[in-house]
C-alpha positions, 0 to 999 in steps of 0.5 A, a space after each residue: 658488828 657488820 650488820 649493826 654498823 650497815 644498819 647505823 649507816 643506813 640510818 645516818 642520812 635520815 636522822 639528826 646527829 646525835 651526841 657521841 658517847 664519851 669513850 671508856 677510858 683506857 680503851 678508846 672505844 666508845 660502850 654501845 648505846 644500850 638501845 637504837 632504834 634506827 630509820 624507822 617507817 611505818 604507814 597506816 594505809 595512806 598516812 605515814 606515821 614515821 618516817 625515817 625516825 631514829 632514836 639512840 639510848 645510851 646506858 645507864 640514861 633517862 632519855 625523853 621522847 616529846 612530841 605533838 599527838 600525831 608526832 608519831 611517838 606512840 607508833 615508834 613505841 609501838 614499834 620497839 614493844 612489838 606491836 608494830 612492823 615497820 616498813 623500814 628500820 633497824 634495831 641494836 641492843 647493846 650493839 647487836 642486831 635484833 629482828 623487828 618485830 621483838 616477840 614478847 619473850 626476846 623483849 624480856 630476854 633483853 630487858 626490854 620493859 614497859 609501863 603504859 599511861 593506863 598502867 594494866 593494873 587490875 583492880 579486882 585482884 590484890 597488888 601482891 596478885 597484880 606483882 605476881 601475874 606474870 608467875 603466876 600465869 606460866 607457873 606449871 601445875 595449879 597449886 599456888 601458894 597464896 601465903 608465898 606469893 604475898 610474902 615475896 610481894 611484901 619483901 618486893 615492897 619493902 625493898 623499893 620502900 613502898 608503903 603499901 600493903 600486900 594485900 591492898 587493891 589496886 582501886 584504894 592506892 594513889 596515883 603515885 603507889 599505883 604508878 610504882 606497883 606497875 614499876 615495879 612488876 616491869 622491872 622484876 619482869 627483867 630482873 636478871 638482866 636489870 641486876 647486871 645494870 642493863 635493860 630498859 624500862 619505858 615509862 610511856 606517859 607514866 607520869 600524867 596523872 601524878 600530883 607535883 609531889 609524886 612526879 618529883 618522887 617518880 623522877 627520883 626512881 628514874 635517876 636511881 635506876 639509871 644510876 644503877 645502870 637501868 636505861 629509861 625512856 621517859 615519853 612525855 608531853 611535859 616540858 618540865 618533867 622531861 628538862 628535870 628527870 631527863 639527861 637526853 630529848 628527842 623530839 618528834 615532828 610529824 614523823 620525823 625526828 625534829 633533834 635530840 638535845 642534851 637537856 642540861 644545855 636547853 631551856 622550855 623556850 628551845 624544846 617548845 620551838 622544836 616540837 612546834 616546828 617554830 620559836 615559841 612566841 609565847 603570845 599572851 591568852 586570848 580572853 574567853 569571849 563566847 559568839 553571839 549565840 543565845 545561851 543554850 547551857 550554863 555550867 555553874 561551879 561544876 566540879 569532881 573529885 580532883 577537879 576544882 570548880 569551873 563556870 562556863 557557857 555555851 551558846 545554841 548551835 555552838 562548837 566549843 573545844 575543851 584541851 589541855 596537855 595529857 593528864 589534865 582534868 578536861 576530859 572529865 567534864 562531859 562525864 560529869 555534866 552526863 552524870 557518869 561520874 560520881 563525886 560530882 557537884 555543881 549546877 547546869 541550867 539548860 534551856 531554862 531548866 535548872 539541875 543540879 549535877 549531883 542528881 544528874 545520870 545518864 537515863 535524866 541526861 538523855 530524858 534532857 535532850 543530853 548524849 555523850 560519845 564516849 572516848 573509848 569506842 570498844 568498851 563504853 561506845 558499843 556492845 561488841 556481841 551485837 550487829 551493827 543495827 542492834 548497836 544503832 538501835 538501842 536508844 530508840 528501841 521502844 519506838 519500834 514496840 507494838 503491843 509488846 512487840 518488835 516490828 523487825 522490818 520498820 527497825 531494819 528500814 529505819 536503821 539502814 537508812 541512818 547508816 546511808 546517811 552517816 555513810 557507815 560501809 558497809 550498811 548492813 544491819 545485820 553485819 556484827 560490830 567488830 567486822 567494821 574498820 575503826 573509822 566505820 565503827 566511830 561513824 556508827 556510834 556517832 550515828 546512834 546518838 546523833 540520830 536522837 537529835 539531841 539539845 548537848 551533844 558531848 564528845 571525847 575525842 570523836 575522831 580518835 584512830 580513824 582515817 581522814 575521809 571518815 573524819 571529814 564525814 564525822 566532823 560534817 554530821 557534827 556541824 549539821 547538827 550545830 546547824 540546827 541549834 545544838 549545842 556542842 562541847 568536845 574534849 580532845 588533844 588532837 589540836 588541829 582536831 579542834 582548830 579546824 572543828 570548833 568556834 572556841 577552844 578553852 583550855 585547861 593548866 594545872 586543873 583549871 580553866 586558863 584561857 580560851 582561843 577564838 577567831 583567827 588566834 584559833 589555830 593548831 599551832 596557837 593551842 598548843 604553844 598556850 597549852 605548853 606555855 600555861 602548864 609552865 606557868 600552873 606548875 610554877 604557881 603552885 606551892 
């Protein structure tokens, strides 16, 4: 245990003091915590994501991990998952030191399992197949008894009291049922450790898209697991969820631990103060006021599946942000406008022309002068098998055909000039798209769409995963387009980005547009404060 004691001492000066567990009666000694991640530091380029961060998860407790976007939560979880290698830090499991990064096999042996926000389910195969994926993938030989797979899945679903058929597809399930399938799969992956009253289940924003009654069911599941000895780490943006479900809560701010608190003796205001770095003042929201630009876009009754109707206006040259806490519906709005989500309803008046949202499609949107830069650049923003130039040229290939033949020289010259203008490095049209860094990939994708000089630009997390320099260049390009009259609608959870880029930010809570921030009130801290306060009010107002 000398190494374990040394690890704790090495981190002691960098992490706030955490309540110590009660000694076991008759032994005089406190049991070792389930997991201790101590003094973790991690850089990405010149940016420090974690600086001496520590978290201690006791046996059989539900522990919350909170913090705003960019606070270091995701990086800390990825260090624990073995995805990132820290520059400094120690890991103890049940008091024993473990070497970082942990390989997948060692994670399973230790009983540490993860359920991420996307759940990791495969919609095209059955629930039984999703539950048996690991066993199927590692089973020797080629024969699989599907009857046995479904029989075991049915028994497993019954044991967890989940009323779902083994033949069902995940796409047919409710959000709660999908989350529970992912949790069951994660728990069964650490079955032997869990049955011994050990293990750690990490729920990484797994409650974000659940309705209130579903959140209550999942919270009950977490409490049952903890009562049986399995520890649960709940990563969340939601203060109410954390206070209701957790025993203790650790808050990260700017890559450091702002504090670890007992949830029973903490309220929303205190927790918000830890997240913000100052007490939450609770200022009332600013009424939605638009700048003086002429109206360019008017949305009336815009709605989709599970999204109540909303109406809003954008001025020509105005940059408007959409935001809220994780799981809110604002991120769907650009896709509804673009005709990229089924079940959309409402009306768009666009520079004097009226469009029915239900009849909108990406093709019609492009014809009308509307473009969308999607949030998932890997799957939606670019074609990985094509070159940088081929990706950038896709929206305007027709311009470079003459009498049925592609004029390659003109195309290469035009795309090279485009890449140079948007500072994509290398500005080499023939290089594979996958050779670019994340920031340069995003600049190439934005260049592809901004070259069309749209009248309405829809953005979903335009600078996610990019460095500071690329971020500034992307902002410059967006502002340049707006200066020529393009209306911009930007959905993002990056509050600092919205405060820097936008003239008006609309805040969603409980699925509805609740408030707007403009002028001097438009700051990162004000956006976060309103998101936290309005989310709590919306939840309390629900029947």
